[in-house]
N, CA, C and O atoms as a Tinker XYZ file with bonds, in Angstrom:
   332  protein
     1  N      0.825000   -1.189000   -0.002000    73     2
     2  CA     0.000000   -0.002000    0.002000    64     1     3
     3  C      0.865000    1.242000   -0.001000    63     2     4     5
     4  O      1.817000    1.323000    0.775000    81     3
     5  N      0.571000    2.191000   -0.830000    73     3     6
     6  CA     1.318000    3.449000   -0.755000    64     5     7
     7  C      0.997000    4.226000    0.514000    63     6     8     9
     8  O      1.889000    4.900000    1.029000    81     7
     9  N     -0.240000    4.176000    1.061000    73     7    10
    10  CA    -0.472000    4.889000    2.323000    64     9    11
    11  C      0.390000    4.366000    3.470000    63    10    12    13
    12  O      0.695000    5.113000    4.400000    81    11
    13  N      0.777000    3.125000    3.420000    73    11    14
    14  CA     1.535000    2.529000    4.519000    64    13    15
    15  C      2.919000    3.127000    4.681000    63    14    16    17
    16  O      3.553000    2.945000    5.720000    81    15
    17  N      3.396000    3.834000    3.673000    73    15    18
    18  CA     4.729000    4.422000    3.790000    64    17    19
    19  C      4.675000    5.918000    4.120000    63    18    20    21
    20  O      5.698000    6.601000    4.069000    81    19
    21  N      3.492000    6.422000    4.457000    73    19    22
    22  CA     3.382000    7.814000    4.870000    64    21    23
    23  C      3.742000    7.950000    6.344000    63    22    24    25
    24  O      3.890000    6.952000    7.050000    81    23
    25  N      3.882000    9.179000    6.798000    73    23    26
    26  CA     4.296000    9.417000    8.180000    64    25    27
    27  C      3.271000    8.943000    9.203000    63    26    28    29
    28  O      3.617000    8.255000   10.164000    81    27
    29  N      2.020000    9.309000    8.997000    73    27    30
    30  CA     0.960000    8.919000    9.923000    64    29    31
    31  C     -0.279000    8.516000    9.140000    63    30    32    33
    32  O     -0.670000    9.183000    8.182000    81    31
    33  N     -0.888000    7.423000    9.558000    73    31    34
    34  CA    -2.144000    6.996000    8.960000    64    33    35
    35  C     -3.203000    7.030000   10.036000    63    34    36    37
    36  O     -3.061000    6.408000   11.089000    81    35
    37  N     -4.276000    7.768000    9.761000    73    35    38
    38  CA    -5.410000    7.865000   10.665000    64    37    39
    39  C     -6.600000    7.228000    9.976000    63    38    40    41
    40  O     -6.849000    7.491000    8.799000    81    39
    41  N     -7.340000    6.392000   10.694000    73    39    42
    42  CA    -8.507000    5.732000   10.126000    64    41    43
    43  C     -9.696000    5.924000   11.055000    63    42    44    45
    44  O     -9.539000    6.034000   12.271000    81    43
    45  N    -10.894000    5.963000   10.461000    73    43    46
    46  CA   -12.132000    6.137000   11.209000    64    45    47
    47  C    -12.883000    4.816000   11.230000    63    46    48    49
    48  O    -13.093000    4.191000   10.190000    81    47
    49  N    -13.290000    4.392000   12.443000    73    47    50
    50  CA   -14.042000    3.147000   12.611000    64    49    51
    51  C    -15.283000    3.143000   11.711000    63    50    52    53
    52  O    -15.989000    4.148000   11.617000    81    51
    53  N    -15.541000    2.030000   11.064000    73    51    54
    54  CA   -16.723000    1.811000   10.220000    64    53    55
    55  C    -16.820000    2.766000    9.034000    63    54    56    57
    56  O    -17.879000    2.871000    8.415000    81    55
    57  N    -15.740000    3.458000    8.711000    73    55    58
    58  CA   -15.718000    4.376000    7.573000    64    57    59
    59  C    -14.508000    4.117000    6.685000    63    58    60    61
    60  O    -14.630000    4.086000    5.461000    81    59
    61  N    -13.350000    3.934000    7.292000    73    59    62
    62  CA   -12.101000    3.767000    6.550000    64    61    63
    63  C    -11.783000    2.293000    6.347000    63    62    64    65
    64  O    -11.878000    1.489000    7.275000    81    63
    65  N    -11.408000    1.954000    5.127000    73    63    66
    66  CA   -10.908000    0.609000    4.841000    64    65    67
    67  C     -9.715000    0.728000    3.901000    63    66    68    69
    68  O     -9.633000    1.646000    3.084000    81    67
    69  N     -8.798000   -0.219000    4.035000    73    67    70
    70  CA    -7.629000   -0.259000    3.165000    64    69    71
    71  C     -7.267000   -1.728000    2.929000    63    70    72    73
    72  O     -6.935000   -2.459000    3.862000    81    71
    73  N     -7.340000   -2.137000    1.672000    73    71    74
    74  CA    -6.958000   -3.494000    1.295000    64    73    75
    75  C     -6.714000   -3.527000   -0.201000    63    74    76    77
    76  O     -7.128000   -2.621000   -0.925000    81    75
    77  N     -6.054000   -4.554000   -0.656000    73    75    78
    78  CA    -5.773000   -4.690000   -2.083000    64    77    79
    79  C     -6.870000   -5.490000   -2.769000    63    78    80    81
    80  O     -7.296000   -5.138000   -3.869000    81    79
    81  N     -7.325000   -6.545000   -2.142000    73    79    82
    82  CA    -8.355000   -7.410000   -2.699000    64    81    83
    83  C     -9.557000   -7.413000   -1.778000    63    82    84    85
    84  O     -9.430000   -7.704000   -0.588000    81    83
    85  N    -10.718000   -7.094000   -2.314000    73    83    86
    86  CA   -11.926000   -6.950000   -1.508000    64    85    87
    87  C    -12.575000   -8.253000   -1.081000    63    86    88    89
    88  O    -12.156000   -9.338000   -1.483000    81    87
    89  N    -13.610000   -8.124000   -0.254000    73    87    90
    90  CA   -14.305000   -9.299000    0.293000    64    89    91
    91  C    -14.856000  -10.253000   -0.764000    63    90    92    93
    92  O    -14.851000  -11.465000   -0.552000    81    91
    93  N    -15.328000   -9.734000   -1.895000    73    91    94
    94  CA   -15.878000  -10.614000   -2.925000    64    93    95
    95  C    -14.810000  -11.517000   -3.520000    63    94    96    97
    96  O    -15.072000  -12.689000   -3.788000    81    95
    97  N    -13.621000  -10.995000   -3.730000    73    95    98
    98  CA   -12.528000  -11.812000   -4.265000    64    97    99
    99  C    -12.099000  -12.850000   -3.234000    63    98   100   101
   100  O    -11.861000  -14.006000   -3.583000    81    99
   101  N    -11.997000  -12.451000   -1.975000    73    99   102
   102  CA   -11.653000  -13.396000   -0.907000    64   101   103
   103  C    -12.667000  -14.531000   -0.874000    63   102   104   105
   104  O    -12.292000  -15.696000   -0.748000    81   103
   105  N    -13.961000  -14.192000   -0.988000    73   103   106
   106  CA   -15.022000  -15.204000   -0.978000    64   105   107
   107  C    -14.880000  -16.147000   -2.169000    63   106   108   109
   108  O    -15.030000  -17.359000   -2.014000    81   107
   109  N    -14.596000  -15.618000   -3.341000    73   107   110
   110  CA   -14.506000  -16.478000   -4.530000    64   109   111
   111  C    -13.281000  -17.380000   -4.502000    63   110   112   113
   112  O    -13.310000  -18.475000   -5.064000    81   111
   113  N    -12.215000  -16.942000   -3.863000    73   111   114
   114  CA   -10.986000  -17.741000   -3.840000    64   113   115
   115  C    -10.951000  -18.715000   -2.669000    63   114   116   117
   116  O    -10.590000  -19.880000   -2.835000    81   115
   117  N    -11.328000  -18.235000   -1.482000    73   115   118
   118  CA   -11.204000  -19.074000   -0.281000    64   117   119
   119  C    -12.528000  -19.612000    0.229000    63   118   120   121
   120  O    -12.556000  -20.546000    1.030000    81   119
   121  N    -13.638000  -19.020000   -0.236000    73   119   122
   122  CA   -14.941000  -19.409000    0.273000    64   121   123
   123  C    -15.269000  -18.767000    1.616000    63   122   124   125
   124  O    -16.332000  -19.021000    2.183000    81   123
   125  N    -14.373000  -17.946000    2.121000    73   123   126
   126  CA   -14.555000  -17.312000    3.428000    64   125   127
   127  C    -15.294000  -15.986000    3.288000    63   126   128   129
   128  O    -14.944000  -15.150000    2.454000    81   127
   129  N    -16.327000  -15.804000    4.122000    73   127   130
   130  CA   -17.024000  -14.524000    4.178000    64   129   131
   131  C    -16.275000  -13.603000    5.121000    63   130   132   133
   132  O    -16.018000  -13.954000    6.272000    81   131
   133  N    -15.930000  -12.435000    4.635000    73   131   134
   134  CA   -15.219000  -11.462000    5.446000    64   133   135
   135  C    -15.815000  -10.080000    5.149000    63   134   136   137
   136  O    -16.121000   -9.768000    3.999000    81   135
   137  N    -15.975000   -9.265000    6.180000    73   135   138
   138  CA   -16.532000   -7.930000    5.992000    64   137   139
   139  C    -15.426000   -6.944000    5.614000    63   138   140   141
   140  O    -14.236000   -7.233000    5.740000    81   139
   141  N    -15.853000   -5.783000    5.151000    73   139   142
   142  CA   -14.895000   -4.718000    4.834000    64   141   143
   143  C    -14.065000   -4.370000    6.067000    63   142   144   145
   144  O    -12.850000   -4.194000    5.979000    81   143
   145  N    -14.731000   -4.272000    7.211000    73   143   146
   146  CA   -14.043000   -3.919000    8.457000    64   145   147
   147  C    -13.065000   -5.003000    8.892000    63   146   148   149
   148  O    -11.948000   -4.698000    9.310000    81   147
   149  N    -13.476000   -6.269000    8.797000    73   147   150
   150  CA   -12.581000   -7.367000    9.190000    64   149   151
   151  C    -11.362000   -7.434000    8.283000    63   150   152   153
   152  O    -10.249000   -7.704000    8.735000    81   151
   153  N    -11.582000   -7.190000    7.017000    73   151   154
   154  CA   -10.501000   -7.317000    6.044000    64   153   155
   155  C     -9.510000   -6.157000    6.113000    63   154   156   157
   156  O     -8.299000   -6.366000    6.059000    81   155
   157  N    -10.026000   -4.943000    6.232000    73   155   158
   158  CA    -9.109000   -3.811000    6.195000    64   157   159
   159  C     -9.612000   -2.562000    6.872000    63   158   160   161
   160  O     -9.302000   -1.449000    6.448000    81   159
   161  N    -10.395000   -2.740000    7.932000    73   159   162
   162  CA   -10.932000   -1.593000    8.645000    64   161   163
   163  C     -9.948000   -0.980000    9.624000    63   162   164   165
   164  O     -8.822000   -1.453000    9.780000    81   163
   165  N    -10.391000    0.073000   10.273000    73   163   166
   166  CA    -9.544000    0.815000   11.210000    64   165   167
   167  C     -9.021000   -0.062000   12.335000    63   166   168   169
   168  O     -7.837000   -0.002000   12.669000    81   167
   169  N     -9.876000   -0.864000   12.914000    73   167   170
   170  CA    -9.450000   -1.713000   14.033000    64   169   171
   171  C     -8.419000   -2.746000   13.569000    63   170   172   173
   172  O     -7.437000   -3.001000   14.267000    81   171
   173  N     -8.640000   -3.332000   12.407000    73   171   174
   174  CA    -7.698000   -4.321000   11.865000    64   173   175
   175  C     -6.312000   -3.710000   11.672000    63   174   176   177
   176  O     -5.301000   -4.302000   12.050000    81   175
   177  N     -6.282000   -2.519000   11.079000    73   175   178
   178  CA    -4.980000   -1.916000   10.774000    64   177   179
   179  C     -4.319000   -1.229000   11.965000    63   178   180   181
   180  O     -3.106000   -1.023000   11.963000    81   179
   181  N     -5.100000   -0.876000   12.978000    73   179   182
   182  CA    -4.473000   -0.250000   14.143000    64   181   183
   183  C     -4.093000   -1.258000   15.219000    63   182   184   185
   184  O     -3.288000   -0.950000   16.098000    81   183
   185  N     -4.666000   -2.470000   15.159000    73   183   186
   186  CA    -4.346000   -3.450000   16.209000    64   185   187
   187  C     -3.693000   -4.737000   15.706000    63   186   188   189
   188  O     -3.022000   -5.428000   16.472000    81   187
   189  N     -3.884000   -5.063000   14.429000    73   187   190
   190  CA    -3.326000   -6.325000   13.918000    64   189   191
   191  C     -2.184000   -6.104000   12.932000    63   190   192   193
   192  O     -1.073000   -6.587000   13.149000    81   191
   193  N     -2.450000   -5.383000   11.861000    73   191   194
   194  CA    -1.410000   -5.221000   10.834000    64   193   195
   195  C     -0.386000   -4.150000   11.206000    63   194   196   197
   196  O      0.764000   -4.206000   10.770000    81   195
   197  N     -0.804000   -3.182000   12.006000    73   195   198
   198  CA     0.093000   -2.098000   12.385000    64   197   199
   199  C      0.253000   -1.034000   11.315000    63   198   200   201
   200  O      1.106000   -0.156000   11.446000    81   199
   201  N     -0.542000   -1.091000   10.265000    73   199   202
   202  CA    -0.434000   -0.111000    9.189000    64   201   203
   203  C     -0.958000    1.263000    9.633000    63   202   204   205
   204  O     -0.388000    2.288000    9.260000    81   203
   205  N     -2.033000    1.290000   10.423000    73   203   206
   206  CA    -2.598000    2.561000   10.889000    64   205   207
   207  C     -2.004000    2.938000   12.237000    63   206   208   209
   208  O     -1.857000    2.100000   13.126000    81   207
   209  N     -1.671000    4.203000   12.370000    73   207   210
   210  CA    -1.099000    4.694000   13.623000    64   209   211
   211  C     -2.174000    5.115000   14.612000    63   210   212   213
   212  O     -1.991000    4.999000   15.824000    81   211
   213  N     -3.303000    5.609000   14.090000    73   211   214
   214  CA    -4.382000    6.095000   14.943000    64   213   215
   215  C     -5.718000    5.611000   14.408000    63   214   216   217
   216  O     -5.927000    5.546000   13.197000    81   215
   217  N     -6.623000    5.272000   15.321000    73   215   218
   218  CA    -7.973000    4.876000   14.972000    64   217   219
   219  C     -8.928000    5.767000   15.754000    63   218   220   221
   220  O     -8.804000    5.903000   16.971000    81   219
   221  N     -9.882000    6.374000   15.050000    73   219   222
   222  CA   -10.834000    7.278000   15.691000    64   221   223
   223  C    -12.243000    6.723000   15.546000    63   222   224   225
   224  O    -12.546000    6.002000   14.596000    81   223
   225  N    -13.100000    7.071000   16.503000    73   223   226
   226  CA   -14.479000    6.595000   16.468000    64   225   227
   227  C    -15.337000    7.369000   15.478000    63   226   228   229
   228  O    -16.326000    6.834000   14.977000    81   227
   229  N    -14.982000    8.611000   15.187000    73   227   230
   230  CA   -15.762000    9.433000   14.266000    64   229   231
   231  C    -14.818000   10.339000   13.476000    63   230   232   233
   232  O    -13.636000   10.470000   13.791000    81   231
   233  N    -15.382000   10.959000   12.441000    73   231   234
   234  CA   -14.568000   11.888000   11.662000    64   233   235
   235  C    -14.145000   13.081000   12.515000    63   234   236   237
   236  O    -13.030000   13.583000   12.368000    81   235
   237  N    -15.032000   13.541000   13.411000    73   235   238
   238  CA   -14.673000   14.653000   14.293000    64   237   239
   239  C    -13.511000   14.277000   15.194000    63   238   240   241
   240  O    -12.596000   15.076000   15.394000    81   239
   241  N    -13.538000   13.051000   15.746000    73   239   242
   242  CA   -12.425000   12.588000   16.579000    64   241   243
   243  C    -11.137000   12.497000   15.763000    63   242   244   245
   244  O    -10.055000   12.818000   16.255000    81   243
   245  N    -11.264000   12.060000   14.525000    73   243   246
   246  CA   -10.092000   11.941000   13.649000    64   245   247
   247  C     -9.493000   13.322000   13.373000    63   246   248   249
   248  O     -8.275000   13.494000   13.408000    81   247
   249  N    -10.348000   14.293000   13.102000    73   247   250
   250  CA    -9.851000   15.649000   12.859000    64   249   251
   251  C     -9.193000   16.230000   14.109000    63   250   252   253
   252  O     -8.224000   16.981000   14.003000    81   251
   253  N     -9.705000   15.893000   15.281000    73   251   254
   254  CA    -9.069000   16.337000   16.528000    64   253   255
   255  C     -7.674000   15.734000   16.657000    63   254   256   257
   256  O     -6.746000   16.404000   17.110000    81   255
   257  N     -7.525000   14.462000   16.258000    73   255   258
   258  CA    -6.205000   13.818000   16.279000    64   257   259
   259  C     -5.252000   14.502000   15.296000    63   258   260   261
   260  O     -4.076000   14.699000   15.602000    81   259
   261  N     -5.757000   14.859000   14.129000    73   259   262
   262  CA    -4.925000   15.556000   13.141000    64   261   263
   263  C     -4.462000   16.899000   13.706000    63   262   264   265
   264  O     -3.292000   17.261000   13.586000    81   263
   265  N     -5.385000   17.629000   14.321000    73   263   266
   266  CA    -5.010000   18.918000   14.920000    64   265   267
   267  C     -3.944000   18.734000   15.988000    63   266   268   269
   268  O     -2.999000   19.518000   16.072000    81   267
   269  N     -4.096000   17.698000   16.802000    73   267   270
   270  CA    -3.110000   17.437000   17.854000    64   269   271
   271  C     -1.742000   17.135000   17.244000    63   270   272   273
   272  O     -0.729000   17.670000   17.694000    81   271
   273  N     -1.712000   16.281000   16.220000    73   271   274
   274  CA    -0.446000   15.964000   15.555000    64   273   275
   275  C      0.194000   17.219000   14.964000    63   274   276   277
   276  O      1.398000   17.434000   15.107000    81   275
   277  N     -0.605000   18.036000   14.308000    73   275   278
   278  CA    -0.065000   19.249000   13.693000    64   277   279
   279  C      0.424000   20.254000   14.725000    63   278   280   281
   280  O      1.286000   21.081000   14.427000    81   279
   281  N     -0.119000   20.188000   15.932000    73   279   282
   282  CA     0.313000   21.126000   16.976000    64   281   283
   283  C      1.756000   20.866000   17.408000    63   282   284   285
   284  O      2.376000   21.729000   18.029000    81   283
   285  N      2.290000   19.707000   17.094000    73   283   286
   286  CA     3.673000   19.376000   17.443000    64   285   287
   287  C      4.675000   19.896000   16.407000    63   286   288   289
   288  O      5.884000   19.856000   16.635000    81   287
   289  N      4.179000   20.374000   15.288000    73   287   290
   290  CA     5.052000   20.815000   14.198000    64   289   291
   291  C      5.162000   22.331000   14.150000    63   290   292   293
   292  O      4.225000   23.031000   14.535000    81   291
   293  N      6.293000   22.846000   13.685000    73   291   294
   294  CA     6.397000   24.294000   13.496000    64   293   295
   295  C      5.519000   24.736000   12.319000    63   294   296   297
   296  O      5.118000   23.921000   11.488000    81   295
   297  N      5.231000   26.027000   12.266000    73   295   298
   298  CA     4.397000   26.556000   11.177000    64   297   299
   299  C      5.102000   26.484000    9.824000    63   298   300   301
   300  O      4.451000   26.394000    8.783000    81   299
   301  N      6.436000   26.525000    9.844000    73   299   302
   302  CA     7.199000   26.428000    8.598000    64   301   303
   303  C      8.611000   25.938000    8.916000    63   302   304   305
   304  O      8.960000   25.735000   10.078000    81   303
   305  N      9.409000   25.753000    7.881000    73   303   306
   306  CA    10.743000   25.170000    8.068000    64   305   307
   307  C     11.741000   26.124000    8.726000    63   306   308   309
   308  O     12.838000   25.704000    9.095000    81   307
   309  N     11.384000   27.388000    8.878000    73   307   310
   310  CA    12.283000   28.369000    9.487000    64   309   311
   311  C     12.041000   28.514000   10.999000    63   310   312   313
   312  O     12.817000   29.174000   11.691000    81   311
   313  N     10.977000   27.905000   11.499000    73   311   314
   314  CA    10.638000   28.033000   12.920000    64   313   315
   315  C     11.047000   26.785000   13.689000    63   314   316   317
   316  O     11.175000   25.696000   13.129000    81   315
   317  N     11.248000   26.973000   14.985000    73   315   318
   318  CA    11.490000   25.837000   15.869000    64   317   319
   319  C     10.160000   25.165000   16.185000    63   318   320   321
   320  O      9.114000   25.811000   16.125000    81   319
   321  N     10.185000   23.887000   16.516000    73   319   322
   322  CA     8.950000   23.215000   16.921000    64   321   323
   323  C      8.393000   23.855000   18.192000    63   322   324   325
   324  O      9.148000   24.421000   18.982000    81   323
   325  N      7.084000   23.769000   18.393000    73   323   326
   326  CA     6.504000   24.296000   19.632000    64   325   327
   327  C      7.129000   23.620000   20.850000    63   326   328   329
   328  O      7.490000   22.444000   20.810000    81   327
   329  N      7.246000   24.377000   21.917000    73   327   330
   330  CA     7.866000   23.839000   23.142000    64   329   331
   331  C      6.890000   22.988000   23.924000    63   330   332
   332  O      7.240000   22.458000   24.978000    81   331
């Protein structure tokens, strides 16, 4: 996954999914029923695969996490990071 090589990955429960092959292909090849969330949802990637760094319950919670992460960075490359 190209997202997996970014600095931070944030996912929202029951909204965000990331996988290469979807549930229908898994079903046709293995016969196993798997949901979008089980295959590549926020909980899967934040607790099992380790691809996601943060998992939020809602988009508002996710945006709050983004704001928190950005608060650790300087406004530009000429400034020092916040103390």
